[in-house]
DSSP file (Angstrom, degrees, kcal/mol; ACC not computed):
  #  RESIDUE AA STRUCTURE BP1 BP2  ACC     N-H-->O    O-->H-N    N-H-->O    O-->H-N    TCO  KAPPA ALPHA  PHI   PSI    X-CA   Y-CA   Z-CA
    1    1 A M              0   0    0      0, 0.0     2,-0.2     0, 0.0     3,-0.0   0.000 360.0 360.0 360.0 159.1 -159.6  -10.2   33.7
    2    2 A K    >>  -     0   0    0      1,-0.1     4,-1.6     0, 0.0     3,-0.9  -0.610 360.0-109.2 -94.6 157.9 -163.1  -11.2   33.8
    3    3 A T  H 3> S+     0   0    0      1,-0.3     4,-2.8    -2,-0.2     5,-0.2   0.875 118.6  54.5 -53.6 -45.7 -164.4  -14.5   34.8
    4    4 A S  H 3> S+     0   0    0      1,-0.2     4,-2.2     2,-0.2    -1,-0.3   0.802 105.5  54.0 -61.9 -29.5 -165.4  -15.4   31.3
    5    5 A Q  H <> S+     0   0    0     -3,-0.9     4,-2.3     2,-0.2    -1,-0.2   0.875 109.4  49.2 -76.6 -36.4 -161.8  -14.7   30.1
    6    6 A Y  H  X S+     0   0    0     -4,-1.6     4,-2.8     2,-0.2    -2,-0.2   0.923 111.0  49.3 -61.8 -42.1 -160.5  -17.2   32.9
    7    7 A I  H  X S+     0   0    0     -4,-2.8     4,-2.8     2,-0.2     5,-0.2   0.935 113.5  45.2 -61.5 -44.8 -162.9  -19.7   31.8
    8    8 A F  H  X S+     0   0    0     -4,-2.2     4,-2.0     2,-0.2    -2,-0.2   0.887 113.9  50.3 -62.8 -36.1 -161.9  -19.4   28.1
    9    9 A L  H  X S+     0   0    0     -4,-2.3     4,-2.7     2,-0.2     5,-0.2   0.941 110.7  48.6 -62.2 -50.6 -158.3  -19.4   29.1
   10   10 A G  H  X S+     0   0    0     -4,-2.8     4,-2.6     1,-0.2     5,-0.2   0.906 113.6  47.3 -61.9 -45.7 -158.8  -22.6   31.2
   11   11 A L  H  X S+     0   0    0     -4,-2.8     4,-2.2    -5,-0.2    -1,-0.2   0.887 109.5  54.1 -66.1 -31.8 -160.7  -24.3   28.3
   12   12 A L  H  X S+     0   0    0     -4,-2.0     4,-2.0     2,-0.2    -2,-0.2   0.957 111.1  44.2 -60.3 -52.7 -158.1  -23.2   25.9
   13   13 A I  H  X S+     0   0    0     -4,-2.7     4,-1.8     1,-0.2    -2,-0.2   0.849 113.9  50.3 -64.5 -39.4 -155.4  -24.8   27.9
   14   14 A A  H  X S+     0   0    0     -4,-2.6     4,-1.5    -5,-0.2    -1,-0.2   0.824 110.9  50.5 -68.8 -29.9 -157.4  -28.0   28.6
   15   15 A G  H  X S+     0   0    0     -4,-2.2     4,-1.6    -5,-0.2    -2,-0.2   0.850 108.5  50.8 -77.3 -28.9 -158.1  -28.3   24.9
   16   16 A G  H  X S+     0   0    0     -4,-2.0     4,-1.9     2,-0.2    -2,-0.2   0.853 110.4  48.9 -69.7 -38.1 -154.5  -28.0   24.1
   17   17 A I  H  X S+     0   0    0     -4,-1.8     4,-2.5     2,-0.2    -1,-0.2   0.834 108.9  53.7 -69.5 -31.1 -153.5  -30.7   26.6
   18   18 A A  H  X S+     0   0    0     -4,-1.5     4,-1.9     2,-0.2    -2,-0.2   0.849 109.3  49.7 -72.9 -30.6 -156.2  -33.0   25.2
   19   19 A V  H  X S+     0   0    0     -4,-1.6     4,-2.8     2,-0.2    -2,-0.2   0.948 111.0  47.9 -61.7 -48.1 -154.7  -32.5   21.6
   20   20 A I  H  X S+     0   0    0     -4,-1.9     4,-2.3     1,-0.2    -2,-0.2   0.945 114.1  46.7 -65.5 -50.1 -151.2  -33.2   22.8
   21   21 A V  H  X S+     0   0    0     -4,-2.5     4,-2.5     1,-0.2     5,-0.2   0.912 112.3  50.4 -60.5 -45.9 -152.4  -36.4   24.7
   22   22 A Y  H  X S+     0   0    0     -4,-1.9     4,-3.0     1,-0.2    -1,-0.2   0.914 112.4  47.4 -60.3 -48.3 -154.4  -37.6   21.8
   23   23 A Q  H  X S+     0   0    0     -4,-2.8     4,-2.4     1,-0.2    -1,-0.2   0.892 110.7  50.3 -58.9 -36.9 -151.5  -37.1   19.4
   24   24 A F  H  X S+     0   0    0     -4,-2.3     4,-2.5     2,-0.2    -2,-0.2   0.913 111.3  47.5 -74.3 -34.6 -149.1  -38.8   21.6
   25   25 A L  H  X S+     0   0    0     -4,-2.5     4,-2.4     2,-0.2     5,-0.2   0.891 110.8  54.1 -69.6 -34.8 -151.4  -41.9   22.1
   26   26 A K  H  X S+     0   0    0     -4,-3.0     4,-2.0    -5,-0.2    -2,-0.2   0.915 110.0  46.9 -57.6 -39.4 -151.9  -42.0   18.2
   27   27 A M  H  X S+     0   0    0     -4,-2.4     4,-3.1     2,-0.2     5,-0.2   0.908 109.9  51.8 -64.1 -42.5 -148.3  -42.1   17.7
   28   28 A K  H  X S+     0   0    0     -4,-2.5     4,-1.8     1,-0.2    -1,-0.2   0.906 112.0  47.2 -64.5 -37.7 -147.7  -44.8   20.3
   29   29 A K  H  X S+     0   0    0     -4,-2.4     4,-1.5     2,-0.2    -1,-0.2   0.876 111.9  50.5 -69.9 -35.0 -150.3  -47.0   18.7
   30   30 A Q  H  X S+     0   0    0     -4,-2.0     4,-2.3    -5,-0.2    -2,-0.2   0.941 109.4  49.7 -62.6 -48.9 -148.9  -46.3   15.3
   31   31 A N  H  X S+     0   0    0     -4,-3.1     4,-2.1     1,-0.2    -1,-0.2   0.843 109.5  52.8 -62.2 -33.6 -145.4  -47.3   16.4
   32   32 A Q  H  <>S+     0   0    0     -4,-1.8     5,-0.7    -5,-0.2     4,-0.5   0.856 108.1  51.6 -69.4 -32.4 -146.8  -50.5   18.0
   33   33 A K  H ><5S+     0   0    0     -4,-1.5     3,-0.9     2,-0.2    -2,-0.2   0.925 109.3  50.3 -63.5 -46.1 -148.4  -51.3   14.7
   34   34 A L  H 3<5S+     0   0    0     -4,-2.3    -2,-0.2     1,-0.3    -1,-0.2   0.875 106.0  55.0 -63.2 -38.9 -145.1  -50.8   12.8
   35   35 A S  T 3<5S-     0   0    0     -4,-2.1    -1,-0.3    -5,-0.2    -2,-0.2   0.636 100.4-135.7 -75.6  -5.9 -143.2  -52.9   15.0
   36   36 A G  T < 5 +     0   0    0     -3,-0.9    69,-0.6    -4,-0.5    70,-0.4   0.536  65.9 115.6  74.9   7.9 -145.5  -55.7   14.5
   37   37 A K      < -     0   0    0     -5,-0.7     2,-0.3    67,-0.2    -1,-0.2  -0.861  55.4-139.6-112.8 140.0 -145.6  -56.5   18.3
   38   38 A K        -     0   0    0     -2,-0.4     2,-0.5    -3,-0.1    66,-0.1  -0.654  20.2-121.3 -88.7 151.7 -148.4  -56.3   20.8
   39   39 A Q        +     0   0    0     -2,-0.3     2,-0.3     0, 0.0    -7,-0.0  -0.887  36.0 176.3 -95.0 123.7 -148.1  -55.1   24.2
   40   40 A F        -     0   0    0     -2,-0.5    62,-0.0    62,-0.0     5,-0.0  -0.882  28.2-121.6-126.5 157.9 -149.0  -57.6   27.0
   41   41 A S    >   -     0   0    0     -2,-0.3     3,-1.6     1,-0.1     4,-0.2  -0.598  34.5-110.3 -94.5 161.9 -148.8  -57.5   30.8
   42   42 A P  G >  S+     0   0    0      0, 0.0     3,-1.7     0, 0.0    -1,-0.1   0.794 113.8  72.3 -61.7 -22.4 -146.7  -60.2   32.6
   43   43 A E  G 3  S+     0   0    0      1,-0.3     4,-0.3     2,-0.1    -3,-0.0   0.807  92.6  52.6 -62.2 -32.2 -149.9  -61.6   33.7
   44   44 A T  G <> S+     0   0    0     -3,-1.6     4,-2.8     1,-0.2    -1,-0.3   0.376  78.5 102.3 -90.9   2.5 -150.8  -63.0   30.3
   45   45 A L  H <> S+     0   0    0     -3,-1.7     4,-2.7     1,-0.2     5,-0.2   0.918  80.3  48.5 -53.4 -51.9 -147.4  -64.8   29.8
   46   46 A P  H  > S+     0   0    0      0, 0.0     4,-1.9     0, 0.0    -1,-0.2   0.927 112.5  48.9 -59.8 -40.0 -148.7  -68.3   30.5
   47   47 A T  H  > S+     0   0    0     -4,-0.3     4,-2.3     1,-0.2    -2,-0.2   0.928 112.3  49.5 -62.5 -44.0 -151.7  -67.8   28.2
   48   48 A R  H  X S+     0   0    0     -4,-2.8     4,-2.4     1,-0.2    -1,-0.2   0.929 109.8  51.0 -63.4 -39.8 -149.4  -66.5   25.4
   49   49 A L  H  X S+     0   0    0     -4,-2.7     4,-2.6     1,-0.2    -1,-0.2   0.901 107.8  51.9 -65.9 -35.9 -147.1  -69.4   25.9
   50   50 A R  H  X S+     0   0    0     -4,-1.9     4,-3.0     2,-0.2     5,-0.2   0.878 109.6  50.9 -59.9 -40.6 -150.0  -71.8   25.5
   51   51 A A  H  X S+     0   0    0     -4,-2.3     4,-1.9     2,-0.2    -2,-0.2   0.945 108.6  49.8 -63.2 -43.1 -150.9  -70.1   22.4
   52   52 A Y  H  X S+     0   0    0     -4,-2.4     4,-1.9     1,-0.2    -2,-0.2   0.898 111.4  51.8 -55.3 -45.8 -147.3  -70.4   21.0
   53   53 A E  H  X S+     0   0    0     -4,-2.6     4,-1.9     1,-0.2    -1,-0.2   0.892 108.5  49.1 -58.2 -42.3 -147.5  -74.1   21.9
   54   54 A R  H  X S+     0   0    0     -4,-3.0     4,-1.8     1,-0.2    -1,-0.2   0.807 113.1  47.3 -71.9 -23.3 -150.8  -74.6   20.1
   55   55 A L  H  X S+     0   0    0     -4,-1.9     4,-2.7    -5,-0.2    -1,-0.2   0.811 109.0  53.0 -83.3 -28.9 -149.4  -72.9   17.0
   56   56 A A  H  X S+     0   0    0     -4,-1.9     4,-2.1    -5,-0.2    -2,-0.2   0.893 110.8  47.6 -71.3 -35.6 -146.3  -74.9   17.1
   57   57 A I  H  X S+     0   0    0     -4,-1.9     4,-2.5     2,-0.2    -2,-0.2   0.900 109.7  54.9 -64.3 -44.4 -148.6  -78.1   17.3
   58   58 A L  H  X S+     0   0    0     -4,-1.8     4,-1.1     2,-0.2     3,-0.4   0.968 107.4  49.8 -52.9 -58.3 -150.6  -76.6   14.3
   59   59 A L  H  X S+     0   0    0     -4,-2.7     4,-0.9     1,-0.2     3,-0.5   0.885 110.2  49.7 -49.6 -42.8 -147.4  -76.3   12.3
   60   60 A E  H  < S+     0   0    0     -4,-2.1     3,-0.4     1,-0.2    -1,-0.2   0.860 109.2  51.7 -68.3 -29.2 -146.4  -79.9   13.0
   61   61 A R  H  < S+     0   0    0     -4,-2.5    -1,-0.2    -3,-0.4    -2,-0.2   0.714 103.1  58.8 -75.9 -17.8 -149.8  -81.2   12.0
   62   62 A L  H  < S+     0   0    0     -4,-1.1    -1,-0.2    -3,-0.5    -2,-0.2   0.734  82.5 101.6 -73.1 -25.7 -149.5  -79.3    8.7
   63   63 A N  S >X S-     0   0    0     -4,-0.9     3,-2.1    -3,-0.4     4,-1.2  -0.519  71.8-143.9 -70.4 115.1 -146.3  -81.3    7.9
   64   64 A P  H >> S+     0   0    0      0, 0.0     4,-2.5     0, 0.0     3,-0.7   0.860  96.9  64.2 -36.6 -53.3 -147.3  -84.0    5.4
   65   65 A N  H 34 S+     0   0    0      1,-0.2     4,-0.2     2,-0.2    -2,-0.1   0.718 105.9  44.2 -49.3 -28.4 -144.9  -86.3    7.1
   66   66 A N  H <4 S+     0   0    0     -3,-2.1    -1,-0.2    -6,-0.2     4,-0.1   0.721 123.7  25.5 -88.3 -31.1 -146.8  -86.2   10.2
   67   67 A F  H <X S+     0   0    0     -4,-1.2     4,-0.6    -3,-0.7    -2,-0.2   0.665  99.7  74.2-118.6 -14.0 -150.4  -86.5    9.1
   68   68 A L  H >X S+     0   0    0     -4,-2.5     4,-1.2    -5,-0.2     3,-1.0   0.948  93.3  53.5 -65.5 -48.3 -150.7  -88.4    5.7
   69   69 A V  H 34 S+     0   0    0     -5,-0.3    -1,-0.2     1,-0.3     3,-0.1   0.828 110.7  44.4 -64.4 -36.2 -150.0  -91.9    6.8
   70   70 A Q  H 34 S+     0   0    0      1,-0.2    -1,-0.3    -4,-0.1    -2,-0.2   0.645 105.7  61.7 -85.4 -10.4 -152.6  -92.0    9.5
   71   71 A K  H << S+     0   0    0     -3,-1.0    -2,-0.2    -4,-0.6    -1,-0.2   0.807  77.4 106.4 -87.3 -25.5 -155.4  -90.4    7.5
   72   72 A I     <  -     0   0    0     -4,-1.2     3,-0.0    -3,-0.1    -4,-0.0  -0.325  51.2-165.1 -67.8 130.7 -155.6  -93.1    4.7
   73   73 A E    >   -     0   0    0      4,-0.1     3,-1.7    -2,-0.1    62,-0.2  -0.805  34.2 -85.3-105.9 152.1 -158.5  -95.3    4.9
   74   74 A P  T 3  S+     0   0    0      0, 0.0     3,-0.1     0, 0.0    -1,-0.1  -0.268 110.5   4.6 -53.6 135.1 -158.9  -98.6    3.1
   75   75 A N  T 3  S+     0   0    0      1,-0.2     2,-0.4    -3,-0.0    -3,-0.0   0.692  90.6 150.8  59.0  24.0 -160.2  -98.3   -0.4
   76   76 A Q    <   -     0   0    0     -3,-1.7    59,-2.3     4,-0.0    60,-0.2  -0.685  37.0-136.9 -88.6 142.1 -160.1  -94.6   -0.3
   77   77 A T  B  >  -A  134   0A   0     -2,-0.4     4,-2.0    57,-0.2     5,-0.2  -0.334  22.6-107.2 -88.3 171.0 -159.6  -92.8   -3.6
   78   78 A C  H  > S+     0   0    0     55,-1.9     4,-2.8    52,-0.4    54,-0.2   0.890 119.0  51.3 -59.3 -42.3 -157.4  -89.7   -4.4
   79   79 A L  H  > S+     0   0    0     52,-1.8     4,-1.7    54,-0.2    -1,-0.2   0.831 112.7  42.5 -66.7 -36.8 -160.4  -87.5   -4.7
   80   80 A D  H  > S+     0   0    0     51,-0.4     4,-2.7     2,-0.2    -2,-0.2   0.866 116.1  50.0 -76.6 -36.3 -161.9  -88.5   -1.4
   81   81 A F  H  X S+     0   0    0     -4,-2.0     4,-2.6     2,-0.2     5,-0.4   0.957 110.2  50.4 -60.8 -50.9 -158.4  -88.4    0.4
   82   82 A Q  H  X S+     0   0    0     -4,-2.8     4,-3.1     1,-0.2     5,-0.3   0.979 111.7  48.4 -55.8 -54.8 -157.8  -84.9   -1.1
   83   83 A A  H  X S+     0   0    0     -4,-1.7     4,-2.0     2,-0.2    -1,-0.2   0.897 112.9  47.9 -52.1 -43.6 -161.2  -83.7    0.2
   84   84 A R  H  X S+     0   0    0     -4,-2.7     4,-2.6     1,-0.2     3,-0.3   0.992 112.9  46.0 -62.6 -59.6 -160.7  -85.2    3.7
   85   85 A I  H  X S+     0   0    0     -4,-2.6     4,-2.2     1,-0.3     5,-0.2   0.823 112.0  51.0 -65.8 -33.5 -157.2  -83.8    4.3
   86   86 A L  H  X S+     0   0    0     -4,-3.1     4,-2.5    -5,-0.4    -1,-0.3   0.916 113.1  46.2 -57.9 -42.6 -158.2  -80.3    3.0
   87   87 A N  H  X S+     0   0    0     -4,-2.0     4,-2.4    -5,-0.3    -2,-0.2   0.899 111.2  51.3 -70.3 -36.8 -161.1  -80.3    5.3
   88   88 A D  H  X S+     0   0    0     -4,-2.6     4,-2.2     2,-0.2     5,-0.2   0.931 112.1  47.9 -66.9 -41.0 -159.0  -81.6    8.3
   89   89 A I  H  X S+     0   0    0     -4,-2.2     4,-3.0     1,-0.2    -2,-0.2   0.923 113.9  47.4 -62.2 -43.5 -156.4  -78.7    7.6
   90   90 A R  H  X S+     0   0    0     -4,-2.5     4,-2.7     1,-0.2    -1,-0.2   0.892 112.4  48.6 -61.3 -40.8 -159.3  -76.2    7.4
   91   91 A R  H  X S+     0   0    0     -4,-2.4     4,-2.9     2,-0.2    -1,-0.2   0.897 113.3  47.2 -69.7 -40.0 -160.8  -77.4   10.6
   92   92 A E  H  X S+     0   0    0     -4,-2.2     4,-1.7    -5,-0.2    -2,-0.2   0.946 112.5  48.8 -71.6 -45.5 -157.5  -77.4   12.5
   93   93 A F  H  < S+     0   0    0     -4,-3.0     4,-0.4    -5,-0.2     3,-0.2   0.935 112.4  46.9 -59.3 -45.9 -156.6  -74.0   11.3
   94   94 A E  H >< S+     0   0    0     -4,-2.7     3,-1.2     1,-0.2     4,-0.4   0.923 106.9  59.5 -56.4 -42.7 -160.0  -72.6   12.2
   95   95 A H  H 3< S+     0   0    0     -4,-2.9     3,-0.3     1,-0.3    -1,-0.2   0.870 114.9  35.5 -49.4 -39.2 -159.7  -74.3   15.6
   96   96 A N  T >< S+     0   0    0     -4,-1.7     3,-1.7    -3,-0.2    -1,-0.3   0.325  85.2 102.5-103.8  12.0 -156.5  -72.3   16.4
   97   97 A A  G X  S+     0   0    0     -3,-1.2     3,-1.6    -4,-0.4     4,-0.2   0.793  71.5  67.4 -60.5 -31.5 -157.3  -69.0   14.7
   98   98 A S  G >  S+     0   0    0     -4,-0.4     3,-1.1    -3,-0.3    -1,-0.3   0.707  85.5  71.7 -57.2 -24.7 -158.1  -67.5   18.0
   99   99 A Q  G X  S+     0   0    0     -3,-1.7     3,-1.6     1,-0.3     4,-0.3   0.525  73.4  84.6 -78.4  -6.0 -154.4  -67.7   19.0
  100  100 A Q  G X  S+     0   0    0     -3,-1.6     3,-1.3     1,-0.3    -1,-0.3   0.803  76.3  69.8 -66.5 -24.0 -153.4  -64.9   16.5
  101  101 A I  G <  S+     0   0    0     -3,-1.1    -1,-0.3     1,-0.3    -2,-0.2   0.673  99.7  49.0 -68.4 -15.2 -154.3  -62.4   19.1
  102  102 A Y  G <  S+     0   0    0     -3,-1.6     2,-0.3     2,-0.1    -1,-0.3   0.413 107.4  58.6-103.5  -4.1 -151.2  -63.5   21.2
  103  103 A V  S <  S-     0   0    0     -3,-1.3     2,-0.1    -4,-0.3    58,-0.0  -0.809  93.1 -84.1-124.9 164.8 -148.7  -63.5   18.5
  104  104 A S     >  -     0   0    0     -2,-0.3     4,-2.4     1,-0.1     5,-0.2  -0.376  32.8-121.6 -69.7 152.9 -147.3  -60.9   16.2
  105  105 A E  H  > S+     0   0    0    -69,-0.6     4,-2.1     1,-0.2     5,-0.2   0.843 113.5  54.9 -61.2 -32.4 -149.0  -60.1   12.9
  106  106 A I  H  > S+     0   0    0    -70,-0.4     4,-2.5     1,-0.2     3,-0.2   0.981 110.2  45.9 -64.1 -50.0 -146.0  -61.0   11.0
  107  107 A L  H  > S+     0   0    0      1,-0.2     4,-1.9     2,-0.2    -2,-0.2   0.910 110.2  53.2 -61.8 -37.4 -145.8  -64.6   12.6
  108  108 A W  H  X S+     0   0    0     -4,-2.4     4,-2.1     2,-0.2    -1,-0.2   0.855 107.2  51.5 -72.4 -30.7 -149.5  -65.1   12.1
  109  109 A E  H  X S+     0   0    0     -4,-2.1     4,-3.0    -3,-0.2     5,-0.2   0.931 109.6  52.4 -61.2 -48.2 -149.0  -64.2    8.3
  110  110 A E  H  X S+     0   0    0     -4,-2.5     4,-2.0     2,-0.2    -2,-0.2   0.856 107.8  49.0 -54.1 -42.7 -146.3  -66.8    8.2
  111  111 A I  H  X S+     0   0    0     -4,-1.9     4,-2.3     2,-0.2    -1,-0.2   0.930 113.6  47.7 -65.1 -53.6 -148.5  -69.5    9.8
  112  112 A D  H  X S+     0   0    0     -4,-2.1     4,-2.5     1,-0.2    -2,-0.2   0.878 109.5  51.5 -62.5 -37.9 -151.3  -68.7    7.2
  113  113 A D  H  X S+     0   0    0     -4,-3.0     4,-3.0     2,-0.2    -1,-0.2   0.931 107.6  55.3 -67.7 -41.4 -148.8  -68.8    4.3
  114  114 A A  H  X S+     0   0    0     -4,-2.0     4,-2.2    39,-0.3    -2,-0.2   0.953 110.3  44.9 -47.5 -51.9 -147.7  -72.2    5.6
  115  115 A R  H  X S+     0   0    0     -4,-2.3     4,-2.3     1,-0.2     5,-0.3   0.945 112.4  50.6 -61.4 -50.7 -151.2  -73.4    5.5
  116  116 A E  H  X S+     0   0    0     -4,-2.5     4,-2.7     1,-0.2    -1,-0.2   0.912 109.9  52.3 -50.8 -46.1 -151.7  -71.9    2.0
  117  117 A D  H  X S+     0   0    0     -4,-3.0     4,-1.8     1,-0.2    -2,-0.2   0.935 110.6  46.8 -54.5 -55.6 -148.5  -73.6    0.9
  118  118 A I  H  X S+     0   0    0     -4,-2.2     4,-2.5     2,-0.2    -1,-0.2   0.834 110.5  51.5 -57.7 -43.0 -149.7  -77.0    2.1
  119  119 A V  H  X S+     0   0    0     -4,-2.3     4,-2.3     1,-0.2    -1,-0.2   0.896 113.0  45.5 -66.7 -41.9 -153.1  -76.6    0.5
  120  120 A Q  H  X S+     0   0    0     -4,-2.7     4,-2.4    -5,-0.3    -2,-0.2   0.861 109.5  55.1 -67.1 -32.5 -151.5  -75.7   -2.8
  121  121 A L  H  X S+     0   0    0     -4,-1.8     4,-3.0     2,-0.2    -2,-0.2   0.927 111.1  45.6 -62.7 -49.1 -149.1  -78.5   -2.6
  122  122 A I  H  X S+     0   0    0     -4,-2.5     4,-2.5     1,-0.2    -2,-0.2   0.926 113.3  48.7 -61.7 -44.9 -152.0  -81.0   -2.1
  123  123 A N  H  X S+     0   0    0     -4,-2.3     4,-1.3     2,-0.2    -1,-0.2   0.890 111.8  47.5 -65.3 -40.2 -154.0  -79.6   -4.8
  124  124 A I  H >X S+     0   0    0     -4,-2.4     3,-0.7     2,-0.2     4,-0.6   0.966 114.3  49.6 -60.3 -51.9 -151.0  -79.7   -7.3
  125  125 A S  H >< S+     0   0    0     -4,-3.0     3,-0.7     1,-0.3    -2,-0.2   0.815 107.5  51.9 -58.3 -35.7 -150.3  -83.1   -6.3
  126  126 A A  H >< S+     0   0    0     -4,-2.5     3,-1.2     1,-0.2    -1,-0.3   0.755 100.3  64.2 -65.8 -27.8 -153.9  -84.3   -6.7
  127  127 A A  H << S+     0   0    0     -4,-1.3    -1,-0.2    -3,-0.7    -2,-0.2   0.663  96.6  61.0 -69.5 -19.8 -153.9  -82.8  -10.2
  128  128 A Q  T << S+     0   0    0     -3,-0.7     2,-0.3    -4,-0.6    -1,-0.2   0.507 102.5  53.4 -91.8  -6.0 -151.2  -85.5  -11.0
  129  129 A C  S <  S-     0   0    0     -3,-1.2     9,-0.0    -4,-0.1     0, 0.0  -0.941  89.3 -99.4-129.8 158.8 -153.4  -88.5  -10.3
  130  130 A K    >   -     0   0    0     -2,-0.3     3,-2.2     1,-0.1   -52,-0.4  -0.448  32.9-120.6 -70.4 139.8 -156.7  -89.8  -11.4
  131  131 A P  T 3  S+     0   0    0      0, 0.0   -52,-1.8     0, 0.0   -51,-0.4   0.716 113.2  49.0 -54.2 -25.9 -159.6  -89.2   -9.0
  132  132 A D  T 3  S+     0   0    0    -55,-0.2     3,-0.1   -54,-0.2    -2,-0.0   0.458  85.9 116.6 -96.6  -6.4 -160.3  -92.9   -8.7
  133  133 A D  S <  S-     0   0    0     -3,-2.2   -55,-1.9     1,-0.1   -54,-0.2  -0.148  81.7 -85.3 -55.4 159.4 -156.6  -93.8   -8.0
  134  134 A P  B >>  -A   77   0A   0      0, 0.0     3,-1.5     0, 0.0     4,-0.8  -0.463  35.9-118.9 -67.6 145.8 -155.8  -95.3   -4.6
  135  135 A A  H 3> S+     0   0    0    -59,-2.3     4,-2.4     1,-0.3     5,-0.2   0.749 109.2  69.3 -58.8 -32.8 -155.3  -92.7   -1.9
  136  136 A E  H 3> S+     0   0    0    -60,-0.2     4,-1.8     1,-0.2    -1,-0.3   0.776  91.5  58.2 -63.2 -23.9 -151.8  -94.0   -1.4
  137  137 A I  H <> S+     0   0    0     -3,-1.5     4,-2.4     2,-0.2    -1,-0.2   0.941 108.6  45.1 -66.3 -46.0 -150.7  -92.7   -4.7
  138  138 A L  H  X S+     0   0    0     -4,-0.8     4,-2.3     1,-0.2    -2,-0.2   0.906 110.7  53.9 -64.5 -39.1 -151.7  -89.1   -3.7
  139  139 A A  H  X S+     0   0    0     -4,-2.4     4,-2.6     1,-0.2    -1,-0.2   0.914 109.0  50.0 -63.8 -41.2 -150.0  -89.5   -0.3
  140  140 A K  H  X S+     0   0    0     -4,-1.8     4,-2.3     1,-0.2    -1,-0.2   0.893 110.3  49.4 -64.9 -43.0 -146.7  -90.5   -2.1
  141  141 A L  H  X S+     0   0    0     -4,-2.4     4,-1.9     2,-0.2    -1,-0.2   0.933 110.9  49.2 -66.3 -39.3 -146.9  -87.5   -4.4
  142  142 A I  H  X S+     0   0    0     -4,-2.3     4,-3.1     2,-0.2     3,-0.4   0.974 112.7  47.2 -61.0 -53.4 -147.5  -85.0   -1.5
  143  143 A I  H  X S+     0   0    0     -4,-2.6     4,-2.1     1,-0.3    -1,-0.2   0.891 112.1  49.8 -67.4 -37.0 -144.6  -86.4    0.6
  144  144 A Q  H  < S+     0   0    0     -4,-2.3    -1,-0.3     2,-0.2    -2,-0.2   0.812 113.7  44.7 -67.7 -30.5 -142.2  -86.4   -2.4
  145  145 A A  H >< S+     0   0    0     -4,-1.9     3,-1.3    -3,-0.4    -2,-0.2   0.926 115.5  48.7 -80.3 -41.8 -143.1  -82.8   -3.3
  146  146 A F  H 3< S+     0   0    0     -4,-3.1    -2,-0.2     1,-0.2     4,-0.2   0.818 108.8  53.6 -48.9 -37.0 -142.8  -81.8    0.4
  147  147 A N  T 3< S+     0   0    0     -4,-2.1    -1,-0.2    -5,-0.2    -2,-0.2   0.289  79.2 120.9 -98.2  12.1 -139.6  -83.5    0.9
  148  148 A T  S <  S-     0   0    0     -3,-1.3     2,-0.9     1,-0.1    -3,-0.0  -0.480  84.2 -89.3 -63.3 144.9 -137.8  -81.7   -2.1
  149  149 A P  S    S+     0   0    0      0, 0.0     2,-0.3     0, 0.0    -1,-0.1  -0.366  87.7 104.6 -59.7  97.2 -134.8  -79.8   -1.0
  150  150 A H  S    S-     0   0    0     -2,-0.9     2,-1.0    -4,-0.2     0, 0.0  -0.975  78.1 -96.8-165.6 154.6 -136.2  -76.3   -0.2
  151  151 A D        -     0   0    0     -2,-0.3    -3,-0.0     4,-0.0     5,-0.0  -0.744  46.5-147.2 -82.9 107.4 -137.1  -74.3    2.8
  152  152 A T     >  -     0   0    0     -2,-1.0     4,-1.9    -6,-0.1     5,-0.1  -0.262  19.4-117.9 -79.6 160.9 -140.7  -74.9    3.3
  153  153 A A  H  > S+     0   0    0      1,-0.2     4,-2.4     2,-0.2   -39,-0.3   0.758 113.9  59.5 -59.2 -30.3 -143.1  -72.3    4.8
  154  154 A I  H  > S+     0   0    0    -40,-0.2     4,-2.6     2,-0.2    -1,-0.2   0.921 107.6  44.0 -69.8 -44.3 -143.9  -74.6    7.7
  155  155 A F  H  > S+     0   0    0      1,-0.2     4,-2.1     2,-0.2    -2,-0.2   0.843 112.6  53.4 -75.7 -30.0 -140.2  -74.6    8.7
  156  156 A S  H  X S+     0   0    0     -4,-1.9     4,-2.1     2,-0.2    -1,-0.2   0.902 110.4  44.8 -63.4 -42.7 -139.9  -71.0    8.3
  157  157 A A  H  X S+     0   0    0     -4,-2.4     4,-2.4   -47,-0.2    -2,-0.2   0.911 109.3  57.4 -64.7 -42.0 -142.9  -70.2   10.5
  158  158 A M  H  X S+     0   0    0     -4,-2.6     4,-2.5     1,-0.2     5,-0.2   0.940 106.9  48.3 -57.2 -45.6 -141.6  -72.6   13.0
  159  159 A R  H  X S+     0   0    0     -4,-2.1     4,-1.8     1,-0.2    -1,-0.2   0.882 112.2  49.7 -64.2 -34.5 -138.3  -70.7   13.3
  160  160 A S  H  X S+     0   0    0     -4,-2.1     4,-1.8     2,-0.2    -1,-0.2   0.858 109.1  51.4 -69.2 -29.1 -140.1  -67.5   13.6
  161  161 A L  H  X S+     0   0    0     -4,-2.4     4,-2.4     2,-0.2    -2,-0.2   0.919 108.9  48.8 -63.8 -47.5 -142.3  -68.8   16.2
  162  162 A K  H  X S+     0   0    0     -4,-2.5     4,-2.4     1,-0.2    -2,-0.2   0.863 109.6  54.0 -67.2 -35.0 -139.5  -70.1   18.3
  163  163 A A  H  X S+     0   0    0     -4,-1.8     4,-1.1    -5,-0.2    -1,-0.2   0.907 106.9  51.0 -60.7 -41.2 -137.7  -66.7   17.9
  164  164 A E  H >X S+     0   0    0     -4,-1.8     4,-1.7     1,-0.2     3,-0.8   0.946 110.3  50.6 -64.4 -47.8 -140.8  -64.9   19.2
  165  165 A V  H 3X S+     0   0    0     -4,-2.4     4,-1.7     1,-0.3     3,-0.3   0.921 106.6  52.5 -61.2 -40.9 -140.9  -67.3   22.2
  166  166 A K  H 3< S+     0   0    0     -4,-2.4    -1,-0.3     1,-0.2    -2,-0.2   0.792 107.3  53.8 -65.5 -24.7 -137.2  -66.7   23.1
  167  167 A E  H << S+     0   0    0     -4,-1.1    -1,-0.2    -3,-0.8    -2,-0.2   0.816 108.2  52.8 -78.3 -30.4 -137.9  -62.8   23.0
  168  168 A L  H  <        0   0    0     -4,-1.7    -2,-0.2    -3,-0.3    -1,-0.2   0.828 360.0 360.0 -68.2 -35.8 -140.7  -63.5   25.5
  169  169 A L     <        0   0    0     -4,-1.7    -1,-0.2     0, 0.0    -2,-0.2   0.464 360.0 360.0 -95.0 360.0 -138.5  -65.4   28.0
C-alpha cells in the first residue's frame, strides 16, 4: 500500500470513531433531557441543597395564609393591595429564578405553576370586590378561596421538591 492509502485509511477510521462518539454523546444528552434530571458532581450538593431550601421558602411565601396578614397597611384599598401583593410575588419569583438550574425541569414547572395559580387566585378574588373597598376584604376572599378543600399547586410543588431532595440524600 502507498502512503496516501494509509493516510486515507487512518482518516476514514478516525472519522468513523468521531461519528460514533458524537452519536453516543448526543444520545446521552437526549436521555438526560427525557429523564428531566440534570447530572451534578458531589461537590455541588451543598449549593443544590441551598437552592432547594430557597425554593421551599419561596413556596411558603406564596401561600396566602403566610403572607397576606402582614402585607395589609392601614387605609389600603383592594386595588392598591392587589397591585402590591402581585408585585411582591413577581419580585420574589424573579429573585429565586436562578435556582432553576439546580432542580429538575419538571419541578421548576410545578413551582412556576404554583406562582401562576396564586396570581390567578388573587386576580379572581380582586374581581369580586370594588377597587375602593378596604384591603381586608380582598385578603379575606383570597384566604377563603385558597383554603377550600383541594390540592393546591403550592402543596403539590412542595411534595415534589421534598421528593427530589430525598433522591439527593
